[in-house]
Structures are given as C-alpha cells and as structure tokens.
mmCIF file of the N, C-alpha and C atoms, coordinates in Angstrom:
data_MODEL
# 
_entry.id   MODEL 
# 
loop_
_atom_site.group_PDB 
_atom_site.id 
_atom_site.type_symbol 
_atom_site.label_atom_id 
_atom_site.label_alt_id 
_atom_site.label_comp_id 
_atom_site.label_asym_id 
_atom_site.label_entity_id 
_atom_site.label_seq_id 
_atom_site.pdbx_PDB_ins_code 
_atom_site.Cartn_x 
_atom_site.Cartn_y 
_atom_site.Cartn_z 
_atom_site.occupancy 
_atom_site.B_iso_or_equiv 
_atom_site.pdbx_formal_charge 
_atom_site.auth_seq_id 
_atom_site.auth_comp_id 
_atom_site.auth_asym_id 
_atom_site.auth_atom_id 
_atom_site.pdbx_PDB_model_num 
ATOM 1   N N  . UNK A 1 1  ? 98.775  109.399 103.374 1.00 0.00 ? 1  UNK A N  1 
ATOM 2   C CA . UNK A 1 1  ? 99.734  108.457 103.030 1.00 0.00 ? 1  UNK A CA 1 
ATOM 3   C C  . UNK A 1 1  ? 98.916  107.627 102.282 1.00 0.00 ? 1  UNK A C  1 
ATOM 4   N N  . UNK A 1 2  ? 98.728  107.236 101.042 1.00 0.00 ? 2  UNK A N  1 
ATOM 5   C CA . UNK A 1 2  ? 98.429  106.520 100.289 1.00 0.00 ? 2  UNK A CA 1 
ATOM 6   C C  . UNK A 1 2  ? 98.290  105.080 100.697 1.00 0.00 ? 2  UNK A C  1 
ATOM 7   N N  . UNK A 1 3  ? 98.082  104.640 100.766 1.00 0.00 ? 3  UNK A N  1 
ATOM 8   C CA . UNK A 1 3  ? 97.181  102.486 100.561 1.00 0.00 ? 3  UNK A CA 1 
ATOM 9   C C  . UNK A 1 3  ? 96.653  102.107 100.444 1.00 0.00 ? 3  UNK A C  1 
ATOM 10  N N  . UNK A 1 4  ? 97.492  101.429 99.938  1.00 0.00 ? 4  UNK A N  1 
ATOM 11  C CA . UNK A 1 4  ? 96.966  100.457 98.922  1.00 0.00 ? 4  UNK A CA 1 
ATOM 12  C C  . UNK A 1 4  ? 96.939  99.284  99.438  1.00 0.00 ? 4  UNK A C  1 
ATOM 13  N N  . UNK A 1 5  ? 95.758  99.255  98.404  1.00 0.00 ? 5  UNK A N  1 
ATOM 14  C CA . UNK A 1 5  ? 94.474  98.113  98.659  1.00 0.00 ? 5  UNK A CA 1 
ATOM 15  C C  . UNK A 1 5  ? 94.959  96.959  98.281  1.00 0.00 ? 5  UNK A C  1 
ATOM 16  N N  . UNK A 1 6  ? 94.021  95.553  98.208  1.00 0.00 ? 6  UNK A N  1 
ATOM 17  C CA . UNK A 1 6  ? 94.104  94.747  97.331  1.00 0.00 ? 6  UNK A CA 1 
ATOM 18  C C  . UNK A 1 6  ? 92.855  95.070  95.611  1.00 0.00 ? 6  UNK A C  1 
ATOM 19  N N  . UNK A 1 7  ? 93.878  95.140  94.568  1.00 0.00 ? 7  UNK A N  1 
ATOM 20  C CA . UNK A 1 7  ? 93.119  96.060  93.394  1.00 0.00 ? 7  UNK A CA 1 
ATOM 21  C C  . UNK A 1 7  ? 92.156  95.346  92.833  1.00 0.00 ? 7  UNK A C  1 
ATOM 22  N N  . UNK A 1 8  ? 91.759  93.806  93.334  1.00 0.00 ? 8  UNK A N  1 
ATOM 23  C CA . UNK A 1 8  ? 90.058  93.306  92.982  1.00 0.00 ? 8  UNK A CA 1 
ATOM 24  C C  . UNK A 1 8  ? 89.133  94.253  93.606  1.00 0.00 ? 8  UNK A C  1 
ATOM 25  N N  . UNK A 1 9  ? 89.744  95.123  95.010  1.00 0.00 ? 9  UNK A N  1 
ATOM 26  C CA . UNK A 1 9  ? 88.703  95.458  95.541  1.00 0.00 ? 9  UNK A CA 1 
ATOM 27  C C  . UNK A 1 9  ? 87.741  96.639  95.450  1.00 0.00 ? 9  UNK A C  1 
ATOM 28  N N  . UNK A 1 10 ? 86.903  97.069  95.397  1.00 0.00 ? 10 UNK A N  1 
ATOM 29  C CA . UNK A 1 10 ? 86.666  97.967  94.264  1.00 0.00 ? 10 UNK A CA 1 
ATOM 30  C C  . UNK A 1 10 ? 86.511  99.268  95.091  1.00 0.00 ? 10 UNK A C  1 
ATOM 31  N N  . UNK A 1 11 ? 85.891  100.333 94.317  1.00 0.00 ? 11 UNK A N  1 
ATOM 32  C CA . UNK A 1 11 ? 86.032  102.178 95.622  1.00 0.00 ? 11 UNK A CA 1 
ATOM 33  C C  . UNK A 1 11 ? 85.318  102.057 97.095  1.00 0.00 ? 11 UNK A C  1 
ATOM 34  N N  . UNK A 1 12 ? 84.427  101.839 96.905  1.00 0.00 ? 12 UNK A N  1 
ATOM 35  C CA . UNK A 1 12 ? 83.567  101.526 98.442  1.00 0.00 ? 12 UNK A CA 1 
ATOM 36  C C  . UNK A 1 12 ? 84.251  100.640 99.693  1.00 0.00 ? 12 UNK A C  1 
ATOM 37  N N  . UNK A 1 13 ? 84.946  99.114  99.178  1.00 0.00 ? 13 UNK A N  1 
ATOM 38  C CA . UNK A 1 13 ? 85.817  98.265  100.176 1.00 0.00 ? 13 UNK A CA 1 
ATOM 39  C C  . UNK A 1 13 ? 86.921  99.562  100.379 1.00 0.00 ? 13 UNK A C  1 
ATOM 40  N N  . UNK A 1 14 ? 88.160  100.269 99.351  1.00 0.00 ? 14 UNK A N  1 
ATOM 41  C CA . UNK A 1 14 ? 88.784  100.374 99.749  1.00 0.00 ? 14 UNK A CA 1 
ATOM 42  C C  . UNK A 1 14 ? 88.547  102.037 100.405 1.00 0.00 ? 14 UNK A C  1 
ATOM 43  N N  . UNK A 1 15 ? 87.253  102.350 100.200 1.00 0.00 ? 15 UNK A N  1 
ATOM 44  C CA . UNK A 1 15 ? 87.076  103.441 101.335 1.00 0.00 ? 15 UNK A CA 1 
ATOM 45  C C  . UNK A 1 15 ? 86.260  103.405 102.618 1.00 0.00 ? 15 UNK A C  1 
ATOM 46  N N  . UNK A 1 16 ? 85.539  102.551 103.128 1.00 0.00 ? 16 UNK A N  1 
ATOM 47  C CA . UNK A 1 16 ? 85.878  101.909 104.428 1.00 0.00 ? 16 UNK A CA 1 
ATOM 48  C C  . UNK A 1 16 ? 86.887  101.757 104.668 1.00 0.00 ? 16 UNK A C  1 
ATOM 49  N N  . UNK A 1 17 ? 87.128  100.677 104.627 1.00 0.00 ? 17 UNK A N  1 
ATOM 50  C CA . UNK A 1 17 ? 89.160  100.196 105.606 1.00 0.00 ? 17 UNK A CA 1 
ATOM 51  C C  . UNK A 1 17 ? 89.207  101.556 105.564 1.00 0.00 ? 17 UNK A C  1 
ATOM 52  N N  . UNK A 1 18 ? 89.643  102.251 104.658 1.00 0.00 ? 18 UNK A N  1 
ATOM 53  C CA . UNK A 1 18 ? 90.650  103.057 104.821 1.00 0.00 ? 18 UNK A CA 1 
ATOM 54  C C  . UNK A 1 18 ? 90.347  104.153 105.618 1.00 0.00 ? 18 UNK A C  1 
ATOM 55  N N  . UNK A 1 19 ? 89.055  104.404 106.300 1.00 0.00 ? 19 UNK A N  1 
ATOM 56  C CA . UNK A 1 19 ? 88.092  105.536 106.739 1.00 0.00 ? 19 UNK A CA 1 
ATOM 57  C C  . UNK A 1 19 ? 88.317  105.227 108.561 1.00 0.00 ? 19 UNK A C  1 
ATOM 58  N N  . UNK A 1 20 ? 88.070  103.464 108.036 1.00 0.00 ? 20 UNK A N  1 
ATOM 59  C CA . UNK A 1 20 ? 88.502  103.350 109.816 1.00 0.00 ? 20 UNK A CA 1 
ATOM 60  C C  . UNK A 1 20 ? 89.919  103.783 110.526 1.00 0.00 ? 20 UNK A C  1 
ATOM 61  N N  . UNK A 1 21 ? 90.774  104.703 109.322 1.00 0.00 ? 21 UNK A N  1 
ATOM 62  C CA . UNK A 1 21 ? 91.872  104.134 110.170 1.00 0.00 ? 21 UNK A CA 1 
ATOM 63  C C  . UNK A 1 21 ? 92.576  105.806 110.080 1.00 0.00 ? 21 UNK A C  1 
ATOM 64  N N  . UNK A 1 22 ? 91.108  106.221 108.900 1.00 0.00 ? 22 UNK A N  1 
ATOM 65  C CA . UNK A 1 22 ? 91.720  108.135 109.834 1.00 0.00 ? 22 UNK A CA 1 
ATOM 66  C C  . UNK A 1 22 ? 91.174  109.419 108.220 1.00 0.00 ? 22 UNK A C  1 
ATOM 67  N N  . UNK A 1 23 ? 91.549  110.194 108.068 1.00 0.00 ? 23 UNK A N  1 
ATOM 68  C CA . UNK A 1 23 ? 90.863  110.896 107.675 1.00 0.00 ? 23 UNK A CA 1 
ATOM 69  C C  . UNK A 1 23 ? 90.858  110.729 105.438 1.00 0.00 ? 23 UNK A C  1 
ATOM 70  N N  . UNK A 1 24 ? 89.495  110.095 104.807 1.00 0.00 ? 24 UNK A N  1 
ATOM 71  C CA . UNK A 1 24 ? 90.576  109.927 103.995 1.00 0.00 ? 24 UNK A CA 1 
ATOM 72  C C  . UNK A 1 24 ? 89.811  111.270 102.926 1.00 0.00 ? 24 UNK A C  1 
ATOM 73  N N  . UNK A 1 25 ? 91.576  112.054 102.515 1.00 0.00 ? 25 UNK A N  1 
ATOM 74  C CA . UNK A 1 25 ? 91.117  112.413 101.714 1.00 0.00 ? 25 UNK A CA 1 
ATOM 75  C C  . UNK A 1 25 ? 91.167  112.708 100.517 1.00 0.00 ? 25 UNK A C  1 
ATOM 76  N N  . UNK A 1 26 ? 91.443  111.275 99.561  1.00 0.00 ? 26 UNK A N  1 
ATOM 77  C CA . UNK A 1 26 ? 90.703  111.343 98.419  1.00 0.00 ? 26 UNK A CA 1 
ATOM 78  C C  . UNK A 1 26 ? 90.867  110.118 97.966  1.00 0.00 ? 26 UNK A C  1 
ATOM 79  N N  . UNK A 1 27 ? 90.301  109.838 96.436  1.00 0.00 ? 27 UNK A N  1 
ATOM 80  C CA . UNK A 1 27 ? 91.317  108.520 95.097  1.00 0.00 ? 27 UNK A CA 1 
ATOM 81  C C  . UNK A 1 27 ? 92.022  108.619 95.021  1.00 0.00 ? 27 UNK A C  1 
ATOM 82  N N  . UNK A 1 28 ? 93.426  107.761 94.759  1.00 0.00 ? 28 UNK A N  1 
ATOM 83  C CA . UNK A 1 28 ? 94.403  107.540 94.532  1.00 0.00 ? 28 UNK A CA 1 
ATOM 84  C C  . UNK A 1 28 ? 94.191  107.927 92.460  1.00 0.00 ? 28 UNK A C  1 
ATOM 85  N N  . UNK A 1 29 ? 95.123  107.009 91.481  1.00 0.00 ? 29 UNK A N  1 
ATOM 86  C CA . UNK A 1 29 ? 94.880  106.582 90.200  1.00 0.00 ? 29 UNK A CA 1 
ATOM 87  C C  . UNK A 1 29 ? 93.570  105.762 90.525  1.00 0.00 ? 29 UNK A C  1 
ATOM 88  N N  . UNK A 1 30 ? 93.491  104.256 91.782  1.00 0.00 ? 30 UNK A N  1 
ATOM 89  C CA . UNK A 1 30 ? 92.580  103.394 90.994  1.00 0.00 ? 30 UNK A CA 1 
ATOM 90  C C  . UNK A 1 30 ? 91.883  103.565 92.253  1.00 0.00 ? 30 UNK A C  1 
ATOM 91  N N  . UNK A 1 31 ? 90.693  102.836 91.626  1.00 0.00 ? 31 UNK A N  1 
ATOM 92  C CA . UNK A 1 31 ? 89.448  102.669 93.399  1.00 0.00 ? 31 UNK A CA 1 
ATOM 93  C C  . UNK A 1 31 ? 90.606  102.078 94.431  1.00 0.00 ? 31 UNK A C  1 
ATOM 94  N N  . UNK A 1 32 ? 92.076  101.509 94.307  1.00 0.00 ? 32 UNK A N  1 
ATOM 95  C CA . UNK A 1 32 ? 91.548  100.250 95.731  1.00 0.00 ? 32 UNK A CA 1 
ATOM 96  C C  . UNK A 1 32 ? 93.854  100.943 96.231  1.00 0.00 ? 32 UNK A C  1 
ATOM 97  N N  . UNK A 1 33 ? 93.640  102.494 95.499  1.00 0.00 ? 33 UNK A N  1 
ATOM 98  C CA . UNK A 1 33 ? 94.551  103.114 96.381  1.00 0.00 ? 33 UNK A CA 1 
ATOM 99  C C  . UNK A 1 33 ? 93.734  104.682 97.412  1.00 0.00 ? 33 UNK A C  1 
ATOM 100 N N  . UNK A 1 34 ? 93.921  104.708 98.065  1.00 0.00 ? 34 UNK A N  1 
ATOM 101 C CA . UNK A 1 34 ? 93.404  105.949 98.443  1.00 0.00 ? 34 UNK A CA 1 
ATOM 102 C C  . UNK A 1 34 ? 94.224  106.672 99.629  1.00 0.00 ? 34 UNK A C  1 
ATOM 103 N N  . UNK A 1 35 ? 93.646  107.925 99.624  1.00 0.00 ? 35 UNK A N  1 
ATOM 104 C CA . UNK A 1 35 ? 95.003  108.705 100.527 1.00 0.00 ? 35 UNK A CA 1 
ATOM 105 C C  . UNK A 1 35 ? 94.432  108.998 101.020 1.00 0.00 ? 35 UNK A C  1 
ATOM 106 N N  . UNK A 1 36 ? 94.783  109.213 102.742 1.00 0.00 ? 36 UNK A N  1 
ATOM 107 C CA . UNK A 1 36 ? 94.244  108.726 103.495 1.00 0.00 ? 36 UNK A CA 1 
ATOM 108 C C  . UNK A 1 36 ? 95.764  109.527 105.251 1.00 0.00 ? 36 UNK A C  1 
ATOM 109 N N  . UNK A 1 37 ? 94.624  109.996 105.160 1.00 0.00 ? 37 UNK A N  1 
ATOM 110 C CA . UNK A 1 37 ? 95.352  110.990 107.004 1.00 0.00 ? 37 UNK A CA 1 
ATOM 111 C C  . UNK A 1 37 ? 95.712  110.574 107.767 1.00 0.00 ? 37 UNK A C  1 
ATOM 112 N N  . UNK A 1 38 ? 96.517  109.438 108.841 1.00 0.00 ? 38 UNK A N  1 
ATOM 113 C CA . UNK A 1 38 ? 96.010  108.194 109.211 1.00 0.00 ? 38 UNK A CA 1 
ATOM 114 C C  . UNK A 1 38 ? 95.944  109.190 110.685 1.00 0.00 ? 38 UNK A C  1 
ATOM 115 N N  . UNK A 1 39 ? 95.006  108.436 111.542 1.00 0.00 ? 39 UNK A N  1 
ATOM 116 C CA . UNK A 1 39 ? 94.643  109.263 112.633 1.00 0.00 ? 39 UNK A CA 1 
ATOM 117 C C  . UNK A 1 39 ? 95.551  108.567 113.716 1.00 0.00 ? 39 UNK A C  1 
ATOM 118 N N  . UNK A 1 40 ? 96.271  109.821 114.522 1.00 0.00 ? 40 UNK A N  1 
ATOM 119 C CA . UNK A 1 40 ? 97.668  108.922 115.168 1.00 0.00 ? 40 UNK A CA 1 
ATOM 120 C C  . UNK A 1 40 ? 99.052  108.320 114.856 1.00 0.00 ? 40 UNK A C  1 
ATOM 121 N N  . UNK A 1 41 ? 99.373  107.409 115.985 1.00 0.00 ? 41 UNK A N  1 
ATOM 122 C CA . UNK A 1 41 ? 100.707 106.839 115.896 1.00 0.00 ? 41 UNK A CA 1 
ATOM 123 C C  . UNK A 1 41 ? 100.270 105.355 115.050 1.00 0.00 ? 41 UNK A C  1 
ATOM 124 N N  . UNK A 1 42 ? 99.529  105.187 115.492 1.00 0.00 ? 42 UNK A N  1 
ATOM 125 C CA . UNK A 1 42 ? 99.734  103.851 114.549 1.00 0.00 ? 42 UNK A CA 1 
ATOM 126 C C  . UNK A 1 42 ? 98.900  103.358 113.394 1.00 0.00 ? 42 UNK A C  1 
ATOM 127 N N  . UNK A 1 43 ? 97.823  104.948 113.268 1.00 0.00 ? 43 UNK A N  1 
ATOM 128 C CA . UNK A 1 43 ? 97.399  104.064 112.043 1.00 0.00 ? 43 UNK A CA 1 
ATOM 129 C C  . UNK A 1 43 ? 98.347  103.579 110.504 1.00 0.00 ? 43 UNK A C  1 
ATOM 130 N N  . UNK A 1 44 ? 99.590  103.887 110.780 1.00 0.00 ? 44 UNK A N  1 
ATOM 131 C CA . UNK A 1 44 ? 99.758  102.692 109.228 1.00 0.00 ? 44 UNK A CA 1 
ATOM 132 C C  . UNK A 1 44 ? 99.601  101.383 109.884 1.00 0.00 ? 44 UNK A C  1 
ATOM 133 N N  . UNK A 1 45 ? 100.161 101.099 110.937 1.00 0.00 ? 45 UNK A N  1 
ATOM 134 C CA . UNK A 1 45 ? 100.061 99.334  111.059 1.00 0.00 ? 45 UNK A CA 1 
ATOM 135 C C  . UNK A 1 45 ? 98.473  98.736  111.649 1.00 0.00 ? 45 UNK A C  1 
ATOM 136 N N  . UNK A 1 46 ? 97.689  100.096 111.318 1.00 0.00 ? 46 UNK A N  1 
ATOM 137 C CA . UNK A 1 46 ? 95.586  99.835  111.488 1.00 0.00 ? 46 UNK A CA 1 
ATOM 138 C C  . UNK A 1 46 ? 95.661  99.672  109.797 1.00 0.00 ? 46 UNK A C  1 
ATOM 139 N N  . UNK A 1 47 ? 96.054  100.318 108.658 1.00 0.00 ? 47 UNK A N  1 
ATOM 140 C CA . UNK A 1 47 ? 95.746  99.982  107.816 1.00 0.00 ? 47 UNK A CA 1 
ATOM 141 C C  . UNK A 1 47 ? 96.857  98.962  107.444 1.00 0.00 ? 47 UNK A C  1 
ATOM 142 N N  . UNK A 1 48 ? 96.914  98.508  107.344 1.00 0.00 ? 48 UNK A N  1 
ATOM 143 C CA . UNK A 1 48 ? 97.813  97.436  107.306 1.00 0.00 ? 48 UNK A CA 1 
ATOM 144 C C  . UNK A 1 48 ? 96.719  96.079  107.835 1.00 0.00 ? 48 UNK A C  1 
ATOM 145 N N  . UNK A 1 49 ? 96.339  95.992  108.417 1.00 0.00 ? 49 UNK A N  1 
ATOM 146 C CA . UNK A 1 49 ? 95.809  95.743  110.098 1.00 0.00 ? 49 UNK A CA 1 
ATOM 147 C C  . UNK A 1 49 ? 94.833  95.483  109.220 1.00 0.00 ? 49 UNK A C  1 
ATOM 148 N N  . UNK A 1 50 ? 93.865  96.136  108.072 1.00 0.00 ? 50 UNK A N  1 
ATOM 149 C CA . UNK A 1 50 ? 92.460  96.358  107.368 1.00 0.00 ? 50 UNK A CA 1 
ATOM 150 C C  . UNK A 1 50 ? 91.978  95.746  105.773 1.00 0.00 ? 50 UNK A C  1 
ATOM 151 N N  . UNK A 1 51 ? 93.723  95.775  105.511 1.00 0.00 ? 51 UNK A N  1 
ATOM 152 C CA . UNK A 1 51 ? 94.029  94.988  104.350 1.00 0.00 ? 51 UNK A CA 1 
ATOM 153 C C  . UNK A 1 51 ? 94.798  95.311  103.066 1.00 0.00 ? 51 UNK A C  1 
ATOM 154 N N  . UNK A 1 52 ? 95.329  96.558  104.004 1.00 0.00 ? 52 UNK A N  1 
ATOM 155 C CA . UNK A 1 52 ? 96.550  97.519  102.989 1.00 0.00 ? 52 UNK A CA 1 
ATOM 156 C C  . UNK A 1 52 ? 97.828  96.737  102.874 1.00 0.00 ? 52 UNK A C  1 
ATOM 157 N N  . UNK A 1 53 ? 97.653  96.650  101.489 1.00 0.00 ? 53 UNK A N  1 
ATOM 158 C CA . UNK A 1 53 ? 99.543  95.804  100.832 1.00 0.00 ? 53 UNK A CA 1 
ATOM 159 C C  . UNK A 1 53 ? 100.842 96.469  100.845 1.00 0.00 ? 53 UNK A C  1 
ATOM 160 N N  . UNK A 1 54 ? 100.625 98.035  101.339 1.00 0.00 ? 54 UNK A N  1 
ATOM 161 C CA . UNK A 1 54 ? 101.142 98.945  100.920 1.00 0.00 ? 54 UNK A CA 1 
ATOM 162 C C  . UNK A 1 54 ? 101.242 100.424 101.872 1.00 0.00 ? 54 UNK A C  1 
ATOM 163 N N  . UNK A 1 55 ? 101.609 101.157 102.643 1.00 0.00 ? 55 UNK A N  1 
ATOM 164 C CA . UNK A 1 55 ? 101.444 102.126 103.066 1.00 0.00 ? 55 UNK A CA 1 
ATOM 165 C C  . UNK A 1 55 ? 102.549 103.366 102.175 1.00 0.00 ? 55 UNK A C  1 
ATOM 166 N N  . UNK A 1 56 ? 102.344 103.961 101.445 1.00 0.00 ? 56 UNK A N  1 
ATOM 167 C CA . UNK A 1 56 ? 103.429 104.861 101.319 1.00 0.00 ? 56 UNK A CA 1 
ATOM 168 C C  . UNK A 1 56 ? 103.335 105.878 101.597 1.00 0.00 ? 56 UNK A C  1 
ATOM 169 N N  . UNK A 1 57 ? 104.543 107.335 101.420 1.00 0.00 ? 57 UNK A N  1 
ATOM 170 C CA . UNK A 1 57 ? 104.131 108.893 100.454 1.00 0.00 ? 57 UNK A CA 1 
ATOM 171 C C  . UNK A 1 57 ? 103.487 108.575 98.853  1.00 0.00 ? 57 UNK A C  1 
ATOM 172 N N  . UNK A 1 58 ? 103.120 109.987 98.445  1.00 0.00 ? 58 UNK A N  1 
ATOM 173 C CA . UNK A 1 58 ? 101.619 110.108 97.770  1.00 0.00 ? 58 UNK A CA 1 
ATOM 174 C C  . UNK A 1 58 ? 102.573 110.699 96.569  1.00 0.00 ? 58 UNK A C  1 
ATOM 175 N N  . UNK A 1 59 ? 104.126 111.326 97.667  1.00 0.00 ? 59 UNK A N  1 
ATOM 176 C CA . UNK A 1 59 ? 104.499 112.750 96.775  1.00 0.00 ? 59 UNK A CA 1 
ATOM 177 C C  . UNK A 1 59 ? 106.124 111.987 95.959  1.00 0.00 ? 59 UNK A C  1 
ATOM 178 N N  . UNK A 1 60 ? 105.756 110.427 97.030  1.00 0.00 ? 60 UNK A N  1 
ATOM 179 C CA . UNK A 1 60 ? 107.083 109.996 96.449  1.00 0.00 ? 60 UNK A CA 1 
ATOM 180 C C  . UNK A 1 60 ? 106.551 109.218 94.903  1.00 0.00 ? 60 UNK A C  1 
ATOM 181 N N  . UNK A 1 61 ? 105.559 109.217 94.542  1.00 0.00 ? 61 UNK A N  1 
ATOM 182 C CA . UNK A 1 61 ? 104.965 108.334 93.421  1.00 0.00 ? 61 UNK A CA 1 
ATOM 183 C C  . UNK A 1 61 ? 103.911 109.119 92.793  1.00 0.00 ? 61 UNK A C  1 
ATOM 184 N N  . UNK A 1 62 ? 104.736 110.606 92.723  1.00 0.00 ? 62 UNK A N  1 
ATOM 185 C CA . UNK A 1 62 ? 103.798 111.473 91.476  1.00 0.00 ? 62 UNK A CA 1 
ATOM 186 C C  . UNK A 1 62 ? 102.768 112.023 92.127  1.00 0.00 ? 62 UNK A C  1 
ATOM 187 N N  . UNK A 1 63 ? 102.259 112.239 93.220  1.00 0.00 ? 63 UNK A N  1 
ATOM 188 C CA . UNK A 1 63 ? 101.089 112.030 93.721  1.00 0.00 ? 63 UNK A CA 1 
ATOM 189 C C  . UNK A 1 63 ? 100.093 111.641 93.200  1.00 0.00 ? 63 UNK A C  1 
ATOM 190 N N  . UNK A 1 64 ? 99.996  110.136 93.090  1.00 0.00 ? 64 UNK A N  1 
ATOM 191 C CA . UNK A 1 64 ? 99.637  109.349 93.236  1.00 0.00 ? 64 UNK A CA 1 
ATOM 192 C C  . UNK A 1 64 ? 97.807  109.428 91.760  1.00 0.00 ? 64 UNK A C  1 
ATOM 193 N N  . UNK A 1 65 ? 98.416  109.800 91.349  1.00 0.00 ? 65 UNK A N  1 
ATOM 194 C CA . UNK A 1 65 ? 97.374  110.404 89.824  1.00 0.00 ? 65 UNK A CA 1 
ATOM 195 C C  . UNK A 1 65 ? 96.425  111.464 90.099  1.00 0.00 ? 65 UNK A C  1 
ATOM 196 N N  . UNK A 1 66 ? 96.904  112.173 91.472  1.00 0.00 ? 66 UNK A N  1 
ATOM 197 C CA . UNK A 1 66 ? 96.776  114.237 91.670  1.00 0.00 ? 66 UNK A CA 1 
ATOM 198 C C  . UNK A 1 66 ? 96.155  114.932 89.983  1.00 0.00 ? 66 UNK A C  1 
ATOM 199 N N  . UNK A 1 67 ? 95.313  115.807 89.949  1.00 0.00 ? 67 UNK A N  1 
ATOM 200 C CA . UNK A 1 67 ? 95.233  116.451 88.794  1.00 0.00 ? 67 UNK A CA 1 
ATOM 201 C C  . UNK A 1 67 ? 96.713  117.086 88.888  1.00 0.00 ? 67 UNK A C  1 
ATOM 202 N N  . UNK A 1 68 ? 96.674  117.893 88.127  1.00 0.00 ? 68 UNK A N  1 
ATOM 203 C CA . UNK A 1 68 ? 98.496  118.647 87.490  1.00 0.00 ? 68 UNK A CA 1 
ATOM 204 C C  . UNK A 1 68 ? 97.275  119.711 87.362  1.00 0.00 ? 68 UNK A C  1 
ATOM 205 N N  . UNK A 1 69 ? 97.862  120.938 88.267  1.00 0.00 ? 69 UNK A N  1 
ATOM 206 C CA . UNK A 1 69 ? 97.763  121.903 88.149  1.00 0.00 ? 69 UNK A CA 1 
ATOM 207 C C  . UNK A 1 69 ? 98.949  122.891 87.322  1.00 0.00 ? 69 UNK A C  1 
ATOM 208 N N  . UNK A 1 70 ? 98.547  124.042 86.763  1.00 0.00 ? 70 UNK A N  1 
ATOM 209 C CA . UNK A 1 70 ? 99.395  124.444 85.914  1.00 0.00 ? 70 UNK A CA 1 
ATOM 210 C C  . UNK A 1 70 ? 98.419  126.340 86.429  1.00 0.00 ? 70 UNK A C  1 
ATOM 211 N N  . UNK A 1 71 ? 99.774  126.815 85.894  1.00 0.00 ? 71 UNK A N  1 
ATOM 212 C CA . UNK A 1 71 ? 99.848  128.795 86.614  1.00 0.00 ? 71 UNK A CA 1 
ATOM 213 C C  . UNK A 1 71 ? 99.529  129.317 85.101  1.00 0.00 ? 71 UNK A C  1 
# 
C-alpha cells in the first residue's frame, strides 16, 4: 500500500511511522509517500493512526514513482 503522510514530513518521520505498521518496501515519488506491506488486517487503520492522510493502492497511481523498466 502507498501511505501518504503529511507533505511537510521528512523521509525519517515517514519511514518511522510506516515501519511501525508493517514492512517498508520503498519510498514513493516524495519522502512523505512510503510503500508498505501492512502487517495483519488492521495495518491500514494503524497507518492512519500513525499519521497517514491516505492509504492507497500504488499501482492505481502509476506505481508512485517506481522506476520504469524496459526490455
């Protein structure tokens, strides 16, 4: 999931919050966006409690800045 934290948060703040809710995969296009695999069924709600404004499917938004691979 892509957790969107307040835009004034730096990468360390976003990373700390996201890692409290599950496994961090990577950052998105901005340091306030963290791609995370929430732990358990309550992971999304936990991300909101930790400060995430929204929790979205990153694929629905172009991968949130994922590098484009080509063959």
